[in-house]
NUTOR-469593 format. One record per atom (N, C-alpha, C, O): chain; atom name; residue in one letter; x, y, z. Coordinates in pm, 1 decimal. Atoms other than C-alpha are relative to their C-alpha. Layout:
// NUTOR-469593
R c  a r       xx       yy       zz
R A CA a        X        Y        Z
...
//
This chain:
// NUTOR-469593
R c  a r       xx       yy       zz
R A  N x   -119.6    135.0     63.0
R A CA x    535.9   4178.7   1484.4
R A  C x   -157.1    -98.1    -64.3
R A  O x   -269.3   -100.3    -13.8
R A  N x     84.7    137.5     64.5
R A CA x    333.3   3888.0   1258.4
R A  C x      7.8   -104.4    -30.8
R A  O x     52.5   -144.0   -138.4
R A  N x     -3.4    127.6     -3.3
R A CA x    294.6   3578.7   1335.7
R A  C x    -67.4   -120.2   -132.4
R A  O x   -185.2   -129.2   -166.7
R A  N x     12.8     91.3    148.4
R A CA x    298.4   3309.9   1016.9
R A  C x    -30.7   -104.4     75.2
R A  O x     40.4   -137.0    170.3
R A  N x      8.6    120.0    -65.8
R A CA x    118.8   3002.6   1114.7
R A  C x    -36.4    -63.5   -130.5
R A  O x   -130.3    -18.6   -196.3
R A  N x    -31.8     97.1    129.9
R A CA x    191.2   2730.2    810.5
R A  C x   -164.7    -75.7     55.4
R A  O x   -207.9   -113.9    164.1
R A  N x    136.5    101.0     28.5
R A CA x   -163.0   2559.0    701.3
R A  C x     42.8   -131.5    -10.9
R A  O x    163.0   -154.6    -24.2
R A  N x    -80.9    130.5     49.2
R A CA x   -124.0   2204.7    645.1
R A  C x    -77.2    -34.9   -140.6
R A  O x   -197.2    -39.2   -167.6
R A  N x     57.7     20.1    152.8
R A CA x   -162.2   2130.8    287.1
R A  C x    -23.8   -145.0    -29.1
R A  O x     13.0   -233.3     48.4
R A  N x     41.9    151.9     36.4
R A CA x   -285.9   1812.3    115.7
R A  C x     87.2    -43.9   -101.4
R A  O x     70.4    -17.8   -220.5
R A  N x   -100.5    130.2    100.1
R A CA x     -8.0   1573.7    -41.4
R A  C x    -62.8   -116.9     21.8
R A  O x    -93.4   -175.7    125.5
R A  N x     43.8    147.3     -0.8
R A CA x   -138.1   1269.8   -202.8
R A  C x    142.1    -99.5     35.9
R A  O x    262.6    -97.1     11.1
R A  N x    -58.1    122.8    -13.5
R A CA x      1.1    993.6   -107.4
R A  C x    124.0     13.2    108.2
R A  O x    229.3    -50.6    109.3
R A  N x    -64.2    -12.9   -126.8
R A CA x    144.4   1121.4    217.3
R A  C x     31.2   -108.0     43.2
R A  O x    -42.3   -205.6     28.4
R A  N x    -43.1    144.1   -128.6
R A CA x    358.5    862.4    465.1
R A  C x   -104.9      1.0    111.3
R A  O x   -125.1    100.4    181.1
R A  N x     69.9     18.2   -116.9
R A CA x    109.1    714.1    708.2
R A  C x    -33.8   -106.4     60.8
R A  O x   -140.3   -135.5    115.2
R A  N x    -10.2    126.5    -68.8
R A CA x    234.5    391.5    820.0
R A  C x    155.6    -11.2     29.0
R A  O x    215.3     63.8    -48.2
R A  N x   -101.8      5.7    -97.6
R A CA x    572.0    311.4   1025.9
R A  C x     32.0    -99.2   -101.4
R A  O x    -21.3   -128.7   -208.4
R A  N x   -102.8    102.9     41.0
R A CA x    832.2     55.9    960.8
R A  C x    -69.4   -131.0      7.0
R A  O x    -70.1   -201.4    -93.9
R A  N x    120.4    117.9    -13.8
R A CA x    596.3   -224.6   1067.2
R A  C x    -77.1    -44.1    -82.5
R A  O x   -107.0   -161.2   -105.9
R A  N x    129.2     29.6     85.2
R A CA x    344.8   -175.4    838.5
R A  C x     59.1     34.3   -160.2
R A  O x     -1.0     10.7   -265.0
R A  N x    -58.6     48.0    160.7
R A CA x    576.1   -136.6    530.4
R A  C x      4.4   -151.5     65.1
R A  O x    -89.1   -228.1     42.0
R A  N x      7.2    128.8     56.6
R A CA x    685.4   -458.1    621.7
R A  C x    -89.0   -116.7     -7.1
R A  O x    -58.3   -228.8    -47.5
R A  N x     86.6    108.3      8.3
R A CA x    350.1   -627.5    668.1
R A  C x    -24.3     24.9   -150.2
R A  O x     -3.7    -75.5   -218.4
R A  N x     45.5     -4.5    146.1
R A CA x    244.5   -497.0    309.5
R A  C x    111.2    -31.6    -90.3
R A  O x     91.4    -83.7   -200.1
R A  N x   -115.1     92.3     67.3
R A CA x    590.1   -589.9    196.7
R A  C x    -66.5   -111.3    -47.0
R A  O x   -102.5   -128.0   -163.5
R A  N x     -4.7    156.2    -14.2
R A CA x    507.4   -956.2    284.3
R A  C x   -103.9    -52.4    -79.8
R A  O x   -101.0   -146.1   -159.6
R A  N x    153.1     13.2     92.8
R A CA x    123.8   -919.3    157.5
R A  C x     27.9     23.9   -154.1
R A  O x    -27.5    -48.9   -236.5
R A  N x    -56.6    -23.5    163.3
R A CA x    273.5   -794.4   -190.1
R A  C x     55.8    -88.9    -49.5
R A  O x     34.1   -121.5   -166.1
R A  N x    -90.1    108.8     67.8
R A CA x    516.5  -1060.7   -219.6
R A  C x    -84.8   -126.7     37.4
R A  O x    -39.4   -230.5    -10.9
R A  N x     97.8    126.9     -8.1
R A CA x    274.1  -1321.4   -134.1
R A  C x   -121.5      4.7    -83.1
R A  O x   -178.0   -102.2   -106.3
R A  N x    108.2    -29.3    124.4
R A CA x    -11.8  -1158.3   -398.2
R A  C x     77.7    -65.8    -84.2
R A  O x     36.5   -178.7   -110.9
R A  N x    -65.1     14.4     92.5
R A CA x    262.6  -1195.1   -642.6
R A  C x     43.2   -168.6    -55.9
R A  O x     30.1   -236.0   -158.1
R A  N x     35.5    168.9     -4.3
R A CA x    328.6  -1547.2   -555.7
R A  C x   -100.8    -72.4    -45.8
R A  O x    -86.3   -138.3   -148.8
R A  N x     97.2     21.6     55.6
R A CA x     -2.0  -1640.1   -579.2
R A  C x    -94.2     -9.7   -161.2
R A  O x   -177.0    -89.2   -205.7
R A  N x     20.9    -31.8    106.8
R A CA x    -47.3  -1482.2   -903.7
R A  C x     65.7    -62.8   -102.6
R A  O x     18.7    -68.1   -216.2
R A  N x    -90.7    104.6     89.1
R A CA x    263.6  -1719.8  -1049.2
R A  C x    -79.5    -67.8    -14.7
R A  O x   -140.4    -61.9   -121.6
R A  N x     18.7    124.5    -44.0
R A CA x    125.7  -2013.5   -915.5
R A  C x   -158.3    -14.0    -48.9
R A  O x   -192.7   -130.9    -66.7
R A  N x     80.1     -1.7     90.8
R A CA x   -218.2  -1921.1  -1080.7
R A  C x    -50.9     -5.1   -144.2
R A  O x   -154.8    -33.5   -204.0
R A  N x     -3.3    -67.6    151.6
R A CA x   -113.7  -1808.1  -1408.8
R A  C x     -6.1   -104.0    -91.6
R A  O x     15.4    -60.9   -204.9
R A  N x     18.3    118.5     88.5
R A CA x   -163.0  -2175.5  -1585.3
R A  C x   -133.1     -9.9     18.4
R A  O x   -205.6    -38.7    -76.7
R A  N x    140.7     53.5    -11.4
R A CA x   -491.6  -2214.3  -1418.3
R A  C x   -138.3    120.3    -48.9
R A  O x   -242.8     93.2   -108.1
R A  N x    119.4   -108.5     29.3
R A CA x   -712.9  -1885.1  -1458.6
R A  C x    113.4    111.8      8.4
R A  O x    191.8    132.5    101.0
R A  N x    -96.9   -116.9      2.3
R A CA x   -516.7  -1580.8  -1591.0
R A  C x    -63.4    101.3     22.9
R A  O x      8.6    200.8     15.3
R A  N x     30.9    -94.6    -31.9
R A CA x   -760.4  -1354.0  -1500.2
R A  C x      8.0     43.0    134.8
R A  O x     17.7    162.6    162.5
R A  N x    -34.5      1.3   -166.0
R A CA x   -721.5  -1407.9  -1107.9
R A  C x    148.7      2.8    -25.4
R A  O x    187.6     48.8     81.9
R A  N x   -104.7     22.8     14.2
R A CA x   -380.9  -1443.7  -1206.1
R A  C x     48.9    116.5     -0.4
R A  O x    154.2    141.9     58.1
R A  N x    -36.4   -133.5     49.8
R A CA x   -377.4  -1088.8  -1334.3
R A  C x    -32.4     79.7    145.0
R A  O x     43.6    159.7    199.5
R A  N x     28.7    -81.3   -133.9
R A CA x   -567.6   -969.4  -1008.4
R A  C x     74.1    -10.0     55.5
R A  O x    134.9     93.0     84.5
R A  N x   -114.0      0.8   -144.1
R A CA x   -337.0  -1095.4   -760.6
R A  C x    116.6     75.1    -71.0
R A  O x    161.2    165.7     -0.6
R A  N x   -113.3    -91.4     45.6
R A CA x    -50.9   -941.6   -988.4
R A  C x     -1.0    165.8     41.5
R A  O x     79.1    240.8     97.2
R A  N x     -2.0   -151.7    -29.7
R A CA x   -190.8   -609.5   -978.2
R A  C x     -0.3     65.0    159.1
R A  O x     65.3    153.9    213.4
R A  N x    -27.3    -33.0   -178.2
R A CA x   -279.6   -609.2   -593.0
R A  C x     96.3    -35.1     35.0
R A  O x    120.2     36.5    132.2
R A  N x   -106.3    -14.1    -18.9
R A CA x     54.1   -740.6   -560.5
R A  C x     80.7    128.6     -6.3
R A  O x    142.4    170.7     91.5
R A  N x    -57.7    -92.5     58.1
R A CA x    190.6   -465.3   -729.2
R A  C x    -35.3    130.3    107.1
R A  O x     50.5    176.8    182.2
R A  N x     58.0    -65.3    -79.1
R A CA x    -17.7   -228.7   -548.3
R A  C x     38.2     37.4    157.8
R A  O x     68.2    140.6    217.8
R A  N x    -50.7     29.3   -141.1
R A CA x     55.0   -350.3   -217.7
R A  C x    167.4     18.2    -11.0
R A  O x    224.3     59.1     90.2
R A  N x   -146.5    -23.8    -24.4
R A CA x    423.7   -328.3   -286.4
R A  C x     29.0    150.4    -42.0
R A  O x    145.8    179.8    -16.9
R A  N x     11.0   -117.7     20.0
R A CA x    381.4     25.3   -395.2
R A  C x    -25.1     76.9    161.9
R A  O x     46.6    155.8    223.5
R A  N x     17.6    -38.2   -124.1
R A CA x    230.0     90.1    -81.1
R A  C x    102.6     14.4    111.8
R A  O x    118.7    110.2    187.5
R A  N x   -106.2     44.5   -107.4
R A CA x    507.8    -61.0    132.1
R A  C x    106.2    102.3    -21.9
R A  O x    151.7    178.3     63.5
R A  N x   -123.2   -126.3     50.9
R A CA x    773.1    158.9    -75.5
R A  C x     -9.7    125.8     47.1
R A  O x     81.9    189.2     99.5
R A  N x    -14.2    -99.0     -9.6
R A CA x    616.1    437.3    -45.7
R A  C x    -43.6     69.5    141.3
R A  O x    -60.6    185.9    177.7
R A  N x     80.0    -18.1   -204.3
R A CA x    484.1    414.9    353.0
R A  C x   -138.9     55.7     -8.4
R A  O x   -183.2    114.6     90.2
R A  N x    102.5    -15.7    -17.3
R A CA x    164.0    472.6    245.9
R A  C x   -121.1    -69.9    -40.4
R A  O x   -137.8   -107.4   -156.4
R A  N x    112.6    101.5     43.5
R A CA x   -198.8    273.2    303.3
R A  C x   -114.2    103.6    -39.8
R A  O x   -153.5    206.9     14.4
R A  N x    101.3    -88.0      6.4
R A CA x   -461.3    381.5    114.3
R A  C x   -141.3    -40.0     80.1
R A  O x   -224.6     50.6     76.5
R A  N x     59.1     25.4   -123.3
R A CA x   -696.9    212.2    379.4
R A  C x      8.1    114.5    106.5
R A  O x    -82.2    187.1    148.1
R A  N x     10.2   -110.5   -113.9
R A CA x   -556.6    433.6    635.1
R A  C x    -33.4    133.9    -61.2
R A  O x    -80.8    220.4     12.4
R A  N x     13.2   -145.8     34.6
R A CA x   -581.7    739.9    404.2
R A  C x   -132.2    -11.5     -3.4
R A  O x   -173.9     79.7     67.9
R A  N x    144.6    -25.4    -39.5
R A CA x   -963.8    682.5    390.4
R A  C x    -57.7    -37.7    119.8
R A  O x   -161.2   -101.4    139.2
R A  N x     40.0      7.5   -138.0
R A CA x   -961.4    696.6    746.6
R A  C x    -21.2    -92.3    121.5
R A  O x    -54.3    -72.8    238.5
R A  N x     44.8    153.4    -55.3
R A CA x   -996.9    347.7    853.5
R A  C x    133.3    -40.4     88.8
R A  O x    245.9    -25.9     41.4
R A  N x   -125.8     -8.9    -50.0
R A CA x   -761.8    260.2   1135.1
R A  C x     36.2   -156.9    -18.5
R A  O x    -45.9   -247.9    -30.5
R A  N x     15.0    126.6     18.2
R A CA x   -564.4    -37.6   1099.1
R A  C x    137.2    -66.8    109.1
R A  O x    221.3      2.6    166.3
R A  N x    -83.3     32.6   -108.6
R A CA x   -354.4   -278.0   1321.2
R A  C x    130.3     57.0     25.8
R A  O x    176.9     97.9    132.1
R A  N x   -131.7    -22.9     52.8
R A CA x    -26.7   -203.8   1144.7
R A  C x     36.4    132.2    -78.7
R A  O x    150.3    148.5   -122.6
//
C-alpha cells in the first residue's frame, strides 16, 4: 500500500488575512483614495501616489491577501 502525501504548492497571492483584516485594508484603501482626490488640485504627483496606494490596498482587501504578511511580517489584523 502506497500513501500519497500532498506537497504544499506555491500559489501567488494566496489568501492570508481574515475578514477583519480585509475590512481594515478596505477602509485604508478608501482613505487613500479620498486623500488622492483631495490632493489632486495641490500636488498631482502625490495624488497619483495616493491613488495607486489606495487601489493596491483595495486589491489586497478584495483578494484577502496582504503583501506585508506575505513577506513574513506579522500584522495585528
